[in-house]
Structure formats: structure tokens, C-alpha cells
N, C-alpha and C positions, 0 to 999 in steps of 0.2 A: 868557250869552252868553260864550262866549270865545275866546281869539285864541292865536297862536301866535307866538313869537317866531323869528325869523330867525337862526340862527347862523353867522357870516363863516369860510368855509372856512380850513382848515389844510393845512399838509403833507401831514396825513393822511387830509383829506377833499380832495382836490383836485377843482376844477369841470370840466365838461365841456369847457372852451375849453383848459385847463391839458392834462388827457390827450390832447386831439387834439394838442397841440401837443409832446408828448413821444412819441405813439406814428405820427403822420404820415409819419414816415422809415421805418418800419418797414412802414407801410401802402401807402406807394409802391415798397421793394422788392418785395414781394410781386406789386404789379399788373403793374410790369413785370418780372419770373420768369414771371409767368400768360401775359401776352403774349409774349415769348420762346418759352414753351415752343409755345402756338398756332403762332407764325409756324414753327416749325421743324418742327411736324407738319404743315403745308399745305405747305412746299416740299418737306418729304420725299416727301410723297404726288404732287407733281407729278413731280418726278426719277424716283419709283420705279413711273411708270406705266407697263403691262404688263411687269412683272419676270417673267421666264422664261417669257414668252409668245412661241411661235415665230411671231408674225405679228405682234411689234413689232420695229421698226429703232432703238428707243430703247438706249440706252448698257447698259442693264439688262435689255432684249428677248434673244429666243434665235431671231432672225430668219435671222442669217447660217448658225447650222449647220443650220436645217433648207433653206436653199437647197444647202449644200456635201451634204448628203445626199439633196435631190433628185436633183443630178447623179450621181448613184452608185445610182440605180433604188431610192431608198427614198423611199416616200410617207409623210407625215406630216400626220397627223386630229388635230385638237384635239375635247378632249370635255371638258366640264363638270358632267357628272352620273354619278354611281357605277353607276349602269344601264349606261350606256354604256360606261364603263372596263371594268366585268366582263364585259360582252357581247363586249367586241373581244379578251379574254385568249385566247391560241393560240399553237401551236408556230411560228407562223410570224410574230408578233408581239412587239415591245419596248413595254412599258406602261411609261411615265417617268412618276412622282407628283411635282408639283412642290413642293406642300407638306403634307406628309402631316399634319405635326401641325395643320392646320386641318379636318382630319375627325374627328368624331365615334368613341369605341371602339366604337359600333356597325359604322359604314362600315367601321371599321380591319378589323374580325376579318371583315366581309363579303368584302372585298377580297383579305384574305390566302386565306381559303379556294378563291376563283375562281383564283385564279393560282397555290396552292399546286403543283396538277401538272398543269399546263397545258402545260409544257415549252416555255415562251417565257420570255423575259427582263422582270423588272421592277426596274428603275433608281429607288431612293426617293432624292430630293434632300434633304440635310441632316434627317434623321428624328431629332427629338429624343427623348429619354425619355418624352415621350407618344405617343408612336405605334410605336416602333421594336419594342416588347416583342409588339405584337401584327402588326406589318406580316414582323416577321423575329424569331419565336420563336428563343430561346438566342441573343439580340445584345444587347447593354448601350451604349447611351451615356453617353460620358463627356465632361463640360463641356467647351467650348470653350476654349484657352488664350490663342489669338492670331486675327489675322484672317488670310485665306488668304495661303499664302507659297509659295515656291517651293521643292518636297520632290524628291527620289529614289524611283523604284517603289521598290527592296531588296525586291522578290518576285517569283516567278516567275510572274507571271501574262503571257500572250503579248504583249498590248495594251498593258499597262502598261511593259513591256521594249521594246517598239517605240515607243512614243512617248517613252520617257525622263521627263526632269523638267520637271514641271505644276506647275500653279497651285491646291495643295489645300492643306487644313488646316480650319479650323471647325471641328465637332463630331470628334469620333475615338470608335471603337469596338472593343469587345472581343468574343468570341464562344466558344463552346465548342464549336462544331463542327470536327471535327480536318482537313476538305479545306478549309476555308477561304483563300482567298488574301487576304491580311493585306498592304494594298499602302500605299507612302506615308506612311510613319510621321512620326507628330509627339510627339514626347516616348515613344516605344518604344509608342504606341498607333495604329492604321490609321487612316487619313483615307479610304481607299477598302477596301471590303470586300466581296468577292465569295463570295457561299454557291451551292452547288449544290445543287438538290432531290434529292429523293430519287431519282427516276426516273433522274437524270443529263443530260438532254435539256434542261434547264432550269437559270435560276439566278435570285439575286437579289442586286443590286449596290447596294450605301449610297455615297454619295459626302457627306463631310462639309460638302461646301461647293459653291455652284453655280458657281463663277466661271467653270470651265472650259465654261460654254456659253453665257456672258453674250456679247453682241457686243463690246464693248470688250476683252474679256479673249481672244478666240479664236484670234488672231494670234501670242498670248504663247506661248513655251519649247514645249511640246508639247501644249499643251490642244487645239488643232485635231483633232489626232492621236487623243487620248485621248476624245476625244469623239463623232469619226466610228468608231471602231471599239465603241465601251460601245454608241452608239445603232443604229449599220448594219448589225448582226450579222444581222438579219431584214429582211425586206422591206417590212415593215408596221411603222411608230412610230405608236403611240399615245399623245398628249400629255396627260395628264388635269391642269386647273386643277383643284382643288377649289376651290368657293364657299358661302357662307351660305346662297346661294337653293335648293342641293339638296333637294329635296323629300323626300329620304331622310333627310337630318339631322331634319328639324322629324317624321317618324313612327318614328324612334328612341326607345325609352324611354328611354336615357341620353343626353337632349338635355342641353346644357351651358347653365349660366346664362350671365347677364351679366359676371361677372368672369373665368369661364373666358374669354370670347371677349377679353377685353381683353391683350393684350401684357404679358408680365412686368416689361418694363422700365417703362410705364409706372404699374403696381401698384408697383415699387421707388422711383420717382419722387414719387409720392407720398406715401410713406412718409416719404421723408426730406424733404420741404418739411412735413409736420407735426410731425415730429422736431426741426424746422431752427424752427420755430414755437412751439414748448414751450419751446424753448431760451432766445428769445428777448423772451416772456413770460415766463420766469424771472429774466433779466438785468434788464430794465428792472423788475420787482416789487422783484429784491434794491436797486435803486437808490432805490426809493421809503422805505425804511427800515423798522426796526420800528413796529407801529401801537400808540404811546404818547401819553399827554397832552402835547403840547408845555408847554413851560414859558412862562410869562408874562414878558414883557419887563421888565414891571415890578412891584412889590407893590400889591396893590388894600387899601384900609382896609375892615375889617370893617363897618364902619358904611355905606361905600358900597353894600357887597353888600344890606346889609338896605333901604338907602331903594331900592336899584333893586329888590329884591323886592315892597315893599312899594308902588312906583309899580305893575308890571304888575298886584299884584291890584288896586289901585285903578282901572286902566284896565279890568280885567276885570269889576271890580263885584263883585268875589270876597269877598266880608264873612264869608261861611261860610267860605270857606280859610283866610283871615289869622285868623280867631278861634280855629279848631281848631290850627293852629300859634303862638298865642299862649299859650294853655292848655295842648296837650302839653308844653311845653318848659318852663314853670311847673311842670308837674306832676311833672316830671323833676327840676327840680332841688330840690323841695320834699320827694321822698320821704326821699332820704338824711337831711335836717335832721330830720325825724320820727322816725327808726327802722322805715322800710318801705322792701323791698330795690324797688330799681329796675324790675324785671319787673312787680312789682304798681301802679306810681306810677297807673295809669289804668284801677285799679279803686275805683269807688269806695268799697265795703263796705271796703278795705282802708288807702285815705287819708286821708278823712274821719274817722273815731272818731281816728286819731292826729295829725290836726290840732285837733281841737274841744277836744282837751287843753288846747292853747297857748290857747285863748280860751274863758274859765268864762261862762256864760251863753249861748253860742251856740248854740243847737238845730243845727245842722248845715244846717238849710235853706238861709242865707244863701251859706256856703261851697259847698253843692252848685250854686247857682245860678252861684255865680261861677267853677269849674270845671268844672262839668259841664252848664251850661245850654245854652239854644237862641241861636243865632247873634244877633248883633246886627240892629236894624230898620233903619238908618242909619249914615251915617259918626261921627257925634256920639257914637252910643252905642260902638262900636267902640274910640273914643278913650277912651271914660270906661270901657269894660272894660280897655281896656290899663295904667289907668292905676288901676284897683283892684287888677290882679295885680301889679302893681310894689308896691303899699300892702303888699299881701298878703306878699309876699315877704322886703321887709323889716322888715316885726312879724316873721317869724318868725324872721329870722337875728338880730334884738335878742338878746343875752344874758337 
């Protein structure tokens, strides 16, 4: 039967309560940060409902521009599938793609093939690097340097010159097409780019920002004029709102995974949270100090340590362990006294012959039983063994 002693906690081994006290501030901060992120996401989801939807009267909807176009004889039709969008492409149609980056690479290639030589106009709203290379080959999207702001046309495109200053910005574009119109430059890169197709009848227009199409920005600057000229050049306007529920996206071989569908801002935000948590853990770990034995506040006498261990042996009824410890210690001290290396102190064939020379008439059997014998049967025998070992050591040490 054995028992285990429970060691008191030290600064190097804090208890669960101490760890909670030290880390509850960080845990509370992380919970508040997560709650704030969820709240912001919910609020933004509510305020952005119907963004760039010509049927929505919300501030970020586009119903106003659709009604102004209707007054000028342009009918607007909303489609949500790629098949409807490609079928509508034609010389008398303007096809507006609201969120090009939401389309899969296969969908982008199919849409470009359908509109390349259709003779109509294709308007890409805020097409980033994930889509612009397939929807408008030869065009490169540069990162946005700021939000939309009032910019001057600074180009020869008639629609831009008539509209004048407009709220553009966001993504910026460069192209290798020599006949392209590069308008509304932001830091020398165009935020409105028009590329004529090979036939000369159709074209592709890229807008770096959707602001000129939104209800709450349409009446500012020359936004309305520019939007009506870009979207009203043909009698029919097809407004394509890509969705993840489109069957053509599921049938593509290049389906995007979960992380491809998560906005990059959330991925960067999650990475920042992990970095912050790692730095906080490092900071708290350094506060605990190095893992070294703690200095005792008082000196403890060796006799007290011996008595304490003896009590543990007695409580555990471990006479065999106690006898082994006594014999091993005595053998270690006797070996140098009789000329035996300490490494051979626990070998009977080396220690006993050297001891026998000190005790004439001893055949070695009594010494073997004393130093290497079986464990004592009871406490009295253990005490007797300790006395005999002590007497043996005194005898050997006697000059």
C-alpha cells in the first residue's frame, strides 16, 4: 500500500485559481472583441441589404438610376444566373456585372467568351485581381489607395467630359490596349477604363468604385450624368447580380473552397487576433519568470528531513524501501574506507572480501546478511538493522 504526498503550490506551479485570476482580463478582452466583431458584421449586413440592386431603395441600392434610365426609354432587367446573363448579351444590350469577384474562374471565362464579340457594352463594377484578368484580358487591377473621392475626367471619352467631376476611386486599372480610354486618374492610374472590342462596335467599361450608381450618391457631382451615359447607350440594360446559389458555379470543376468565399478582410482580421493572442501569451509567460526551484524562506535541518522521510516510509509501511536506503547509504560510505571504488560499493563480490579483512574469524555470511540481506519483517527488526549498520560503520572507522 502506497500513498502520495501532495506538494504545496509555488510561484513556478500556479494553481487553477491563480491562472484564472491572471488570465481573466485577457479572456474578457477576447470575448468583448469577438462580440464587437459579430455586432459589426450584423450591423453591416443590415445596412448593406440590397447593395447595387436596381430594385432596392436603400442608400446603397441602385433603384434611382434604374428609374432615371426608364424615363429615357431604357428597360432594366435583373438576372442572377450566368446562363441568363450570357443569353442576354447582344449589340443592343448593356450588361452590368455588379460583383465580378463573386464569380468562379470558370464563370468569368464563360462570360467573357459570350460578350467579347457581341457588339454590346459590358460594365464591370469594382472588378479586382480575382476577376479582371479573365473578364478583361490585358487589364491589371492595382490596389485601392483610398475610398471614392471627387476626381476630374482628364481623358477624351465624351461621356466623361460631359459629366465632369464624379465620385470615383477605389480600384485602379492599367492596360496594354493602345485605344483604351483611361479616365478619372487616382495617383496616375485610371479608376474608369473603357476598352473597345475587336469589332469596334462594343466595349468593356471598368469602374473602380460603385459610388456613382448608389442612391445616396447619385445626385452629387456629375455622378448621375456619368451613370446614365454609361448605362443608357443601348435600349436594354441587363443587371447581373452573381450569387453563390447559381447552379453554374456548382457545376464548374474549379469550385472554390470555404476560404475562397470568406472575404479577405475577415482572414486578415483572424490572423491579427492570433498574433495578438500569441503576443499576450508571451507577455504573460514572461511575467511568471523562469522555471527554477524557489528558495526556501528558512533553512531546514537535515535531521528534520530524515525524520520526515522516515514518517512517510512508516505511514506507507515501506520497510523494504527504508532498509534498502539504509544499506545503500552505509555501503557507499564504507567502500572508500576499505579501498573499494564507490562504483563497486553495491557489488557483494567486491565489498565483502575487503570488509572481511577487518573482522578476523568472520566467514562473510553475517556481513552479507547485514548489508545485502532480505528486508526486515517488522519495525523492530528495522530498528535493529539500523543499529547494526551504525555499529558496523563505527567499527570500520575505528583506527
